[in-house]
N, C-alpha and C positions, 0 to 999 in steps of 0.2 A: 504493500500499498504505501502511495506517497503522501505525507505529512508534512505540516512545516516544520523547516529548519533543515530538510531532508537534501544533501546534495543532488541532486538529479543530473544524470551522467547526458552530457551533449546528445549522446546517439537517443535519448529517450524523448531531449528537445526536438530533434529533427524526426523521431515515428511522431511525436504531438504534429509537426509541420507539416507531416503528411498527411495526420487525421483532418485536419483543419483544411487542407486543400480540396479535400475529399467532401467534406461538409460544404465547401462553396459551390459544390455544382450544383448542391439544391437551394440553396439561399433566397430569402425573397428579396423580390426583384428591388424593392426599396430600400434594400440593405445598400452599402457600397460592395463594389466588388474587390474582396481581398485576394492577396498572393504571400504565402509564406515560404522564405527560402532559406534554408538551412547554410550557416558559412560552412562553406566548402568547397573544392575546384569543383564541385558538380552544380554549384549557382546555375553557369550559364546553361545549363540543358534543363535546368529547371524553369527559367522561362520558356516556357512554350506560348506556340496561336493560341492557345487556351485562355492565354491571364493577359492577350496582347491591350486588352482593356483595364486592368487595375487600377482601381482608385487609390488604393495601400498596399504598398509591398509592404512585408514584414523581415529584418531577419535580427534575427534572436541571437544574445551576445552571452555565451555559456561562460560564467568566469567566478570570482570569487563572489565578487557584487553584479548577478545577473541583469542584462536591461534587454530593449529592443530597440532597433532603427527602425522607425517608419518613415519610407518615402511617400508621403503625403499627398498626393493627387489634388486635392480639394481644396488644400490650401497654400500649395506649392512652398510647403516646408517639408524640411528633413526631419521628424520627432524622435527626440531621447526619451523613450518612456521607462522610467521605472519608479520605486516606491518607495526611495529612501528622500532621506533630507539632504538639500544641498550640500551639508558640510561634511557629510559622509562619504563622497563619491567623486572623483575627477573620472569623465570619460573620455577626455581630451586624447590619450596616446590610443585609445581604440577605434575613435570615429572616423578620421582622416583615411588610413591605410584602408579602411573596412568600406567607406564611403566612396572611395576610387576606385574597390577593387566591383559592387559591385555595380556602382553605375557604366563603369569598362563593360560589362557582361550585359545590361542593359540596353545600353546603346548598340553592343551588336547584334542583338535581337531584335531590336525595335526603336531603328535610327531616328524616326518620327520625334521622340520626345528628350529631344535635347535641353528642354527645362530646367530636367533631373540638375543639370551641372553646376544651375544656379540656385538649386535649394540650399538654405543656411541653416543648419542646426537650431535646433529648439530646445530647449531641455522641458519635459514636463512631467510634473511629480504627479502621479495619481494616489488618492488618500486610500490609504488604509489604515485601518485599527488595530495595527500591532503595536501601538506605542513606543516600543525601542526601535521602531525605525528599520527593523529586521529584515531582510529580503533571502529569499531563496526560488531556488526553480519552480516549485510549486505555483507559487505567484505570480512570476512569468508567465507560465502555461496559462492560466489565467486571466494575465491580461491581454494575451496574444489572442484568446479566445475571444473576450469581450470588446477590445477595444474597437470600433468603429467611424475613429477619425474626430473624434469630439467630446474635449476631455469630462466638460459638463453630464455628458449622458452613459459616460462610463462607469459602471457598478459592479465591483468584483464581487460583492457576495460574500467575501471572506471576512466578515467580523470576530468571529470565534471562533476557537478549534473545533468544535463541532463543524460549523461549516467546511471547514478545510478539510474535514476527514471526510466527508462526504464528496465535495468535490475531486478530494482523490483517489476514491474509489471509484469513479466517476471513468476518470482518468483512464487509471489502469484498466477498468472495462474496456473502452474504448478502444485503448492501444492494442489490447489483448485480442479481441475481437475485430480488429481492421483486416479488411478482405486484401490491403497490402503488406498484409503480414510476411508473408514468405519473400519478399525483397527486403528484409532484414533480418 
């Protein structure tokens, strides 16, 4: 089971991206289209014709302090999404090389989106009731699932340990029952 404070390996985050991409094939038409890219040399192959119109492209960064980069084509910004207090984190070393790599892959597959080069990073801290500002892979997974390009409407619903346990159980079930599991 996935619980708060667990170190979630990047392979689990990668698999979660695949589950979320599959969920996008049945999303409501009123919901912005999203693409989830695990950060690896496979990014270029992950960007295919099915997602050329993605409004939000997420790149989860799995590290000691996990966060996500969101190329938000609705606001024309590169959003750095996390749950920590500003004084607890410095994303600068990870952002530029990752941004450059993803932009290169995006432009190779979709040359018409040259505006992506001009996206300026904007830090977005999503509220959680963790009190101590801790962050873990399970919160990153929930953030990827719930964020739709608008900070005010993003509710993670993980206010207590019971809600975290329920989400962790559901995420494990979805990961284990995912039809693409044979690819892992």
